[in-house]
N, C-alpha and C positions, 0 to 999 in steps of 0.2 A: 465560567459560569459564573454569574452573579450570585450573591453571597445573599440571602435571606434573613432581614430581622423583623422577628414578632413586636409590633405592638399593642400593647395591654390599653387598654382604654382609648383605643384609637379613635373611637367617634367625638373625645372628650376635646374640651379647649388647647391642650398640650396636647393630643394625641393625633390631632387634626394634622396642626402644625411641623410635628417631628415625621409623618409619615408624608407630608408633603415633600419634605426639604431632602428624604431619603431617596423619594422616587428621584425628584430632580437630581439627585446626584450617581444613577443610576442601580441601587439596592432593588431588591425582589423584598415587597414589603406582603407579611402575612398581619391583614388589622381583624384584632380579634376585638369582635362587639355582642353586647347579650341578644341585638335585635337587627341581625343581619338585612330585614326587608325595611326598617325604617331610613326615612330620607339621607340624614347624615352619613350610613354606611351604604348607601346607595352610590353617595357621589363620591366618597373615597374609592369602590369600585370602578367609575365610570374613568375615577383620575387613575387608574391602574394597578390599584392594591388588592391582593385575595384577601375575601370575607371571609371569617373564621368565627363560628359562633361559638364564644366562651363566657366564666365569669369566673368573679375575681372570687367570690365566694364557694367556687367549686375547683377545687384543687386538682383531681381528674381531669375536667375539662380543658385546665391550660396545661397540662403536662402534655396531655395529647396535641394541641395546638401547637404546642412548642417543638413538638420532634425535630429531629432535622436541620432546625435552623441552625445557623450562625452568631447570631445575638437578640436580644429580648430588651427594649425599651419597656419600663414601668414607673405607674405613678398613681396613685390612690385619693379617690377624692377624701375632705374632710369633713367633717359635722356640721352641716349645713350647704354642703357643695348641692348643683341643680341636678338633679335626675336618683340622688340617694334614697331611701326610703326614710320616712318619716321618723324611725327606731331608730337610724343610723347613727352609731357612738364612735369615740373614739378608740374603742376596741375592735370593732370590727374594720375601722381602716387599720388596725395592726393586723390582725388576723387575716387581712386581703395582702396586705403587701408582703408577712410572710409565706403566703400560700403561691406568691409570682415567684419569689425569691425559691424556693423549695421546687416550682416547676422547672426554673433554669437549672437547678443543678441536676434534678431527673433526666432534664434533656439534653445535658450537657451544651449547654449554653456556653460558648467561649468567650462573648464579652458581654454582659448583661449594664445597663445605663438605668438608674433609677432618677427620677428627680423626686428630691429633697423639700426641703425649706429651708431660707436663706438662718442660720442661726442656731441649726440643732449639732455642729461641733463646738457650741458654748456649753455645753449640757452642766460641767462639773462648775463654771462659774457662778451661776444665777440661777434662782427659779423662771422656767420659760412657759410659752401659755401653750396649752394643750397642745395643740399641734403642732407643735415643733417636736415637744416629747415624743406625741406619736413617730413624729418623722423619723425622728434620733433611735427610737427603738428599733425599727425597719431597717434603718442603716446598720445596729448591729449585729441585727442577724444575719444580713447580708456577708457581714463581717465573719460572721459565726461557718459560716457554711463556706467562706476561704473562696469564695465567685470572683472572677476576674472583671472586677465591675469598674465604673467611671460614677459619679456619686456629684449630680448637680441639684446648685441650693437656690434657687428663686426668691427673689424678695415679691414684694405684692404687685402685682398686675396690673398693667396701665388699663388693660381689658376692663377691670374694676370700677373706672370713671365710663364705659359705654353703655349702662342701664340702670337698672335697679336699684342695687348695690347701691350704689353713692348720689345717682342723679334722681332730683325730685322735685318735679311741678317747677321745673326750671334749673334748678341749683344744684351745686356739688354740697352733697349736707351729710356728715360724719360727725363723729366723735373725736377725730384726731383736731387737738389745738390749731389753730389757724398758723400759727407760725413755726412749729417745729418743724423741719423739714423730714420730708417721709420718702425712703428711697420709692425708686417702680421697676420696672422693663416691659418690656414690651415681651408677649408671648411668644410670638416668632421669632426670635432673638435665643429662645430655649429650641428650642426647633434645630436653629442655627449652630449650636453649642453640639447638641445630640447628634449631629451631622458629622460633624468635629471630631468627635469622639469617635464612633464607629470608623471613620475612614483612617484615623489615625492611630489606634490601639496600642503602640508602640509610647505615644506621647501621652494617653487618658488614663488606663488600664491602671486602677488604686490611687487615679485622683480624687481629690473633693474642691470644690469653688464654689463661691457663693457670687449669687449672679442678679445685678444690677446698674441701670440703663442711667440713672438717672435719680437726682437727689430737689425734689421741691415742696415747699411748706405747700397745704392745701392750698393756700388762701392764692396761692402762684399757681396751683395747678387751675384751681380756679379760672383765671385770668388766663390763663395762657386757653384753656375750649372754648371760653368766651372770645378770646380773640381771632381761633380760628373758625368760629363757625357763623362772627357776624354779628352778636350781638350778646348784651351782657349774662355771666352766668356767676350770681352771686356764690359768696363761698357760707354755708350756714351750719355752724358746731350746733352739733345733739349732746345735751347733759349726759356725762357718762351715765349718771340713776337711770335716765330713758332704755341705756345699752344693758344694763344690771337689772331691771325688769325683763330680758329675753334671757338672759341670762350670764349666771356667774365670772363662766370663762370668758364670754366674750368681752367682758367689760376688763377680766383684767388683764386681754389680749391690746386693747385700747388704752389700757392704761400704761402698758408693757412698751407699745409704739410712738406712746408722748415721752416717754422716759430713756431707755435705754435704746429699741428698737435696733433695728437690720444696722449691718455696719461692712457690706460690703465693701470690696475695693474695684471702684469703678473702674478705675486708670485700668487696674490688672486686667480685668474681666475686656478691658477695650484695646489690647494690647493685640490678645490672643483675638479679638473679632472686631478688627477695626469697625466695624457694619453697626457696630451696636449704637441701639434708635434711642434717643433722649427724647425727651416728651415732646418738644417742636415736631422734630422728623417722623414720628408716629403717628403725630396729629394729621401731620400735612400727608402722610402714606393711607393710609386706613381709618384713626381714629375721629377724625373729625366727620367723616362722612356718616358712621355708625352713630356720634353722638347727637348727628343732626337727623339721622334716621330715628332714632330713638323719640327724640322730644315731637316729632310731626304725627308720631304715631299715638301718640299720648295725647296731642291737641286734635287729633282726628276721633280718637276714641268716644 
């Protein structure tokens, strides 16, 4: 009998790719979602996942959804993530993460895979951005519960460059210093690592790993995008004070990435997963098409 893995946040960016890779690997997937009737949830059902309604803010719903499953994959949104309530805070993120971990323990989950964020293991070395601290607090709770767990810590996603997060009026626009390299990873590769962890628990339980697939300057990212879609895409740097007007925490995160930043060992990750995508591979496979579609939609609007 095939074992069941519960995917929390299954309709999110990471949840969708983890679900796809688990299904491809022969696992049964119980996809947790707040709205089983949504188009994204129905797409998961069409692919073979079992839809179960549950909310990360409601512990009882998570425990009920996890009963009888072998594994669980968990990821929580951070402040400002799409789909979160306007008043969603870092404390909400931690509370949701704690709920998922508690549900895993209550249901007797035998392998819990949690997506954190790169840098979380450096908590004793420096002052870290709020989203890194939040994920580290969840990691601590997982350890406190003694869960048989694997921690995946991705850096910034390449997918951030496919929409309004970093694309504005035909440019790549961020508050990153143009010539300071930034580590990035394709979200699909998180799905690959999650599937590897579930398939080989003897190698992965008790393990934490930072994940990055490439390290490129923002100016270089813009140049690569332009080459991939066949039109110039200039890089525009936003003043950090503009970001500070949105929020001090966002400004601090950019300042941190412009100085200390992620420090994932790309070569180590690629030894484990030789198909780990660099920026050019990702653009060739999916990124360029997504970026072109975004720019074309903006022109038509």
